[in-house]
C-alpha positions in Angstrom: 46.2 -44.0 77.7 43.0 -45.4 79.9 40.1 -43.3 80.6 40.9 -43.5 84.3 44.9 -42.6 83.5 43.3 -39.6 81.3 41.3 -38.3 84.3 44.1 -38.7 86.4 46.2 -36.3 84.8 43.1 -33.8 84.1 43.3 -33.7 88.1 46.6 -33.0 88.0 45.9 -30.4 85.3 43.5 -28.4 87.4 45.5 -28.6 90.1 48.1 -26.9 88.0 46.0 -24.5 86.9 44.3 -23.4 90.5 48.2 -22.7 91.0 48.4 -20.5 87.8 45.4 -18.7 89.1 46.7 -18.2 92.3 49.9 -17.1 91.1 48.5 -14.5 88.4 45.5 -13.1 90.2 47.9 -12.7 93.5 50.4 -11.2 91.7 47.9 -8.6 90.7 46.2 -8.1 93.8 49.9 -7.8 95.6 51.0 -5.1 92.5 47.9 -3.2 92.8 46.8 -3.1 96.5 49.3 -4.7 98.4 47.1 -6.3 100.7 48.5 -9.9 100.3 52.3 -9.6 102.3 54.0 -12.1 100.7 56.0 -11.9 97.9 55.6 -14.7 96.1 51.6 -15.1 96.4 50.2 -17.5 97.1 53.6 -18.4 98.5 55.5 -16.8 101.5 58.5 -16.8 99.7 61.1 -14.7 97.3 61.7 -15.7 93.8 65.8 -16.8 94.2 67.1 -19.0 92.1 70.1 -21.0 93.5 71.7 -24.3 94.2 73.5 -25.1 97.4 75.7 -27.9 99.2 72.2 -29.7 99.6 71.5 -30.2 96.1 73.6 -33.4 95.0 72.3 -34.9 97.9 68.8 -33.9 97.2 68.9 -35.0 93.6 70.3 -38.8 95.0 67.9 -39.2 97.3 64.9 -38.3 94.5 66.2 -40.2 92.0 66.6 -43.5 94.5 63.7 -42.8 95.9 61.7 -42.8 92.5 63.9 -46.0 91.1 63.9 -48.3 94.2 61.2 -46.9 96.4 57.8 -48.6 95.3 60.2 -52.0 95.5 61.8 -51.6 98.2 58.1 -50.7 100.1 56.9 -54.1 98.6 59.4 -56.0 99.6 61.1 -55.1 103.1 60.0 -56.5 106.3 57.3 -53.9 108.0 59.8 -52.9 110.6 62.3 -52.4 108.1 60.0 -50.5 106.2 59.2 -48.0 108.8 63.0 -47.4 110.0 63.8 -47.0 105.9 60.7 -44.7 105.2 61.7 -42.6 108.3 65.7 -42.6 107.2 64.5 -41.6 103.4 62.0 -39.0 104.8 65.4 -37.6 106.9 67.9 -37.2 104.0 65.2 -35.6 101.8 63.9 -33.1 104.1 67.7 -32.3 105.5 68.7 -32.2 101.9 66.2 -30.1 100.6 66.9 -27.3 103.8 70.4 -27.7 103.0 70.2 -26.4 99.5 70.3 -23.1 101.6 73.2 -23.8 103.6 73.6 -25.1 107.2 73.2 -21.1 108.6 70.0 -20.2 106.3 68.5 -23.5 106.1 68.5 -24.3 109.4 70.9 -22.3 112.0 68.7 -19.0 111.9 65.4 -20.1 110.9 64.0 -20.7 114.5 65.8 -17.5 115.8 64.6 -14.3 114.0 62.5 -11.7 115.3 58.8 -13.9 115.3 60.6 -17.2 115.9 60.2 -19.6 119.5 64.1 -19.1 120.2 63.7 -15.3 120.5 62.0 -15.3 123.7 63.7 -18.1 125.5 65.1 -15.7 127.7 61.6 -14.3 129.1 60.7 -17.9 130.4 63.7 -17.8 132.6 60.5 -18.6 135.7 58.3 -20.9 133.5 55.4 -21.2 136.1 55.3 -17.3 136.4 55.8 -16.8 132.6 52.6 -19.3 131.9 50.7 -17.5 134.4 51.4 -14.1 132.1 51.4 -15.2 128.7 47.6 -14.2 127.9 48.8 -10.7 129.3 51.2 -10.2 126.2 49.1 -11.6 123.3 47.3 -8.8 121.9 49.0 -6.1 120.2 49.0 -3.1 122.5 49.8 -4.6 125.5 53.0 -4.2 127.6 55.9 -6.4 125.9 53.7 -8.3 123.3 55.0 -11.6 122.2 56.2 -11.8 118.4 53.7 -13.1 116.2 54.3 -17.0 116.3 54.4 -16.9 119.8 51.2 -15.1 120.4 49.8 -17.6 117.6 50.1 -20.8 119.7 49.8 -22.3 123.1 52.7 -22.2 124.8 53.4 -26.0 124.8 55.1 -24.5 121.2 57.4 -22.3 122.7 58.0 -24.4 126.1 59.5 -27.2 123.8 62.3 -24.8 123.0 63.2 -24.0 125.9 63.4 -27.1 127.1 65.9 -27.9 125.0 67.7 -24.5 125.7 67.5 -26.1 129.4 69.1 -29.3 129.2 72.1 -27.7 126.5 70.8 -28.1 123.1 70.7 -24.3 122.6 70.9 -22.1 119.6 69.1 -22.5 115.9 71.0 -25.4 114.8 69.7 -28.2 117.5 66.4 -26.5 117.4 66.6 -27.1 113.9 67.7 -30.5 113.7 64.8 -31.2 116.5 62.2 -30.2 114.7 63.8 -32.2 111.6 64.7 -35.3 112.8 61.0 -35.6 114.6 59.0 -34.1 111.4 60.7 -36.9 109.5 58.8 -39.7 111.9 55.4 -38.1 110.8 55.8 -40.2 107.7 56.1 -43.2 110.1 53.2 -42.3 112.2 50.7 -42.2 109.1 52.5 -45.8 107.9 51.4 -47.3 111.0 47.8 -45.7 111.1 47.2 -46.5 107.0 48.5 -50.4 108.0 45.8 -50.6 111.4 42.8 -49.0 109.2 43.4 -49.9 105.7 46.0 -52.9 105.5 49.3 -53.3 105.1 49.4 -53.6 101.1 47.6 -50.0 101.1 50.2 -48.2 104.2 53.4 -50.3 101.4 52.0 -48.2 98.0 51.7 -45.0 100.1 55.3 -45.3 101.5 57.3 -43.6 99.2 55.0 -40.6 98.7 54.8 -40.1 102.3 58.7 -40.0 101.7 59.3 -37.6 98.8 56.4 -35.2 99.6 57.3 -31.7 98.3 55.8 -30.6 101.5 59.2 -31.3 103.0 60.5 -27.9 101.5 58.6 -26.4 104.4 59.1 -29.5 107.1 62.7 -28.6 107.3 62.2 -24.8 107.5 59.8 -24.5 110.0 58.0 -25.8 113.9 55.1 -26.9 111.8 56.9 -30.3 110.6 57.2 -30.9 114.7 53.9 -30.3 115.3 52.7 -32.4 112.1 54.7 -35.4 113.7 53.1 -35.1 117.0 49.5 -34.8 115.5 50.2 -37.5 113.3 51.5 -39.9 116.0 48.3 -38.9 118.2 46.3 -40.5 115.3 48.2 -43.5 114.9 48.4 -44.7 118.5 44.7 -44.0 118.1 44.1 -46.5 115.4 46.4 -48.8 117.4 44.7 -48.7 120.5 41.0 -49.5 118.8 42.5 -52.1 116.5 44.7 -54.1 119.3 41.9 -53.0 122.4 45.4 -51.5 123.9 44.8 -49.0 126.8 48.2 -48.6 126.9 48.2 -47.2 123.5 44.8 -45.2 124.0 46.4 -43.3 127.2 49.3 -42.1 124.7 46.8 -41.0 122.6 44.9 -39.0 124.1 48.5 -37.9 126.0 49.9 -36.8 122.5 46.8 -35.6 121.4 46.8 -32.9 124.0 49.8 -32.0 123.7 48.8 -31.1 119.8 46.4 -29.2 121.1 48.5 -27.0 123.4 51.1 -27.0 120.1 48.5 -25.1 117.8 45.1 -24.1 118.3 44.3 -24.6 114.9 45.3 -28.7 115.4 42.4 -29.4 117.7 40.8 -29.7 114.2 42.6 -33.2 114.2 39.6 -34.2 116.3 37.5 -34.9 113.1 40.4 -37.1 111.9 40.3 -38.6 114.8 36.5 -39.0 114.6 37.1 -40.8 111.6 39.0 -43.2 112.9 36.9 -43.8 115.5 34.0 -44.6 113.3 36.1 -47.2 111.1 36.7 -48.8 114.1 33.5 -48.7 116.1 32.9 -52.3 116.1 35.9 -52.4 118.5 35.3 -50.0 120.7 31.7 -51.3 121.1 33.8 -54.4 122.6 35.9 -52.6 124.7 34.0 -49.4 125.3 36.7 -48.9 128.7 39.3 -47.7 125.6 37.6 -44.3 126.0 37.8 -43.7 129.3 41.8 -44.8 129.1 42.1 -42.5 125.8 40.0 -39.3 127.7 42.6 -39.7 131.1 45.6 -39.2 128.5 43.6 -36.3 127.2 43.2 -34.6 130.1 46.8 -34.8 131.2 47.8 -31.3 129.6 45.2 -29.6 129.6 44.9 -29.8 133.7 48.7 -29.2 133.6 48.5 -26.4 131.7 45.5 -24.9 133.5 46.8 -25.4 137.1 49.8 -23.7 136.0 47.8 -20.6 134.9 47.4 -20.6 131.3 43.2 -20.2 130.1 43.5 -22.2 126.5 39.8 -20.5 125.7 40.8 -17.3 126.8 43.8 -16.8 124.9 42.6 -18.4 121.6 39.8 -15.7 122.0 42.7 -12.9 122.5 44.7 -14.3 119.3 41.9 -14.0 117.4 41.9 -9.8 118.6 45.7 -10.1 117.8 45.5 -12.0 114.4 42.7 -9.0 113.0 45.3 -6.2 114.3 47.9 -7.5 112.3 48.1 -8.4 109.0 45.2 -11.3 108.9 42.6 -8.4 109.1 44.1 -7.0 106.0 44.9 -10.0 103.9 41.6 -10.6 101.7 39.7 -13.4 102.4 38.2 -13.6 99.1 41.3 -14.7 97.8 43.0 -16.8 100.2 39.9 -18.5 100.7 40.8 -20.4 97.1 44.8 -19.4 97.1 45.1 -21.5 100.2 44.0 -24.5 98.6 46.7 -23.6 95.8 48.8 -23.5 98.7 47.7 -27.2 99.7 48.2 -28.3 96.1 51.7 -27.0 95.8 53.1 -29.3 99.1 50.7 -32.1 98.4 51.9 -32.3 94.5 50.3 -33.6 91.1 50.0 -37.2 92.6 47.6 -36.3 95.5 45.7 -34.4 93.2 45.0 -37.4 91.0 45.1 -39.3 94.1 42.3 -37.4 95.5 40.1 -38.0 92.3 40.5 -41.7 93.0 39.3 -41.4 96.7 36.0 -39.2 95.5 35.7 -42.4 92.7 36.1 -44.5 95.3 33.5 -42.8 97.6 30.8 -42.1 95.3 28.3 -44.8 94.9 27.7 -46.1 91.5 31.2 -46.1 90.1 31.5 -49.2 90.3 33.0 -52.3 92.3 35.7 -51.3 94.8 37.7 -53.1 97.4 37.1 -52.3 100.8 40.3 -51.5 102.0 40.1 -48.4 99.3 37.1 -47.3 101.0 38.7 -47.3 104.3 41.7 -45.3 102.8 39.4 -43.2 101.1 37.0 -42.7 104.2 40.4 -41.4 106.0 41.7 -39.4 103.6 38.5 -37.9 103.4 38.3 -37.1 106.6 41.7 -35.0 106.6 40.3 -32.9 103.5 37.2 -31.8 105.6 39.1 -31.2 108.5 41.8 -28.9 106.1 38.6 -27.1 104.7 37.3 -26.1 108.1 40.7 -24.4 108.7 40.1 -22.6 105.4 36.6 -21.4 106.0 37.4 -20.2 109.7 39.5 -17.5 107.8 41.9 -17.6 110.7 44.6 -19.1 108.2 45.1 -16.4 105.4 48.6 -17.0 103.8 51.3 -19.3 104.7 49.3 -22.3 104.9 52.3 -24.2 102.9 53.7 -24.2 106.2 50.8 -24.2 108.6 48.7 -27.0 107.2 51.7 -29.2 106.9 49.8 -31.5 109.2 46.8 -31.7 107.4 48.8 -32.2 104.5 50.4 -35.5 105.9 47.2 -37.4 106.0 46.2 -36.1 102.0 49.0 -37.9 100.6 48.2 -41.3 101.2 45.5 -40.8 98.3 48.5 -41.6 96.1 48.5 -45.4 97.1 45.6 -45.3 94.8 47.5 -44.7 91.6 48.4 -48.0 89.8 51.7 -46.7 88.5 53.6 -44.8 91.0 57.2 -44.3 89.5 55.9 -41.1 87.0 54.0 -40.1 90.1 56.7 -39.9 92.4 59.2 -38.4 89.9 56.5 -35.6 89.6 56.4 -35.1 93.4 60.1 -35.1 93.1 60.8 -32.3 90.3 58.3 -30.4 92.1 60.3 -30.3 95.4 63.2 -29.7 93.7 62.4 -26.7 91.4 60.5 -25.3 94.3 63.4 -25.2 96.8 66.0 -24.3 94.1 63.6 -21.4 92.6 62.2 -19.9 95.7 63.9 -18.9 99.1 60.8 -19.7 101.5 60.4 -17.7 104.8 58.1 -15.7 107.6 
């Protein structure tokens, strides 16, 4: 065993110890103080060993990806790889969701009391509802919004309202929308990686983006959809700057604007966007007008929602009040500030822990020769990690980060491209995801 591999295993072991500590300490706090409001800390889940109709498919997708994924990723034509990655990610997310069955795993996930479909009837007059949206965020106001609606800007709920308006009604259509769109997130990351760090590393990252443990939550929440929109905004930014395309720049700005109106916390994607700009600053200096195109696209959704009567900043301040009125005000910051990182270790898996170890080594001075492409990849991953740490320190994401931080997790997974022997690490990722999905029942 080489020294480098031994250190990779140490990193994965450290991540496992962090998760174990979060489980044991969390169990003690919940049993003695009852302040965590999760049944299986640090995850919002219940212990429920079970099999389901999706089990054979999940096993087959995992086995096929581990056995053939790295070779196919290296040999397929680029467009074929993107199509295959999307199809494989879709199959992985869908099969894991179906372990709980169609009804429990997909059809009712977005119809519960705190979810988006529960308020579709209140959006019969969309302009009037947008003007009135902030009046129902804080608890104690007339007809306060359920938790997830109050906790997000209205574009999140409007997505499902518009699906309902075009005839795609009910939790089944809403769930499949999130799964189908969410699976494209890996394609967006691959496109960005190719543009910024080269095709070789993008191809090496592809199987890890497909077979992520995060898929357990991508198929059961709208956050997978949010993650894909945010990922495409960065992918289009990378294409805009590397190809000097105004069309891509406008599209990137448009999607980042939408991202900010899907989730307040995803404004932190500006940090990752800044890293993309930093890596392509020469191209931007040569075509500074790209920045104007980017800003033009970025302005669209803020202008539309503001003219419709929704004040983003005012709503965010009201959300902070609502957050501390609920369990967010009771959950102990001192536990969650590190237990949230344990949740991240769960959804990104042991391979990412080892990859982040190599990311750090790549960026540290005096650690030996390194390839420029590896440095560019490490820089991008580090920016995503920084954005996640800012979200963590804010205290506005105590618990449920296995779901809330899916958008950031997508950009940590490419660190696995730095690992020299992918198949054992892929197998570890798949085993973790299968165990999580078959031993726990996730929910919120």
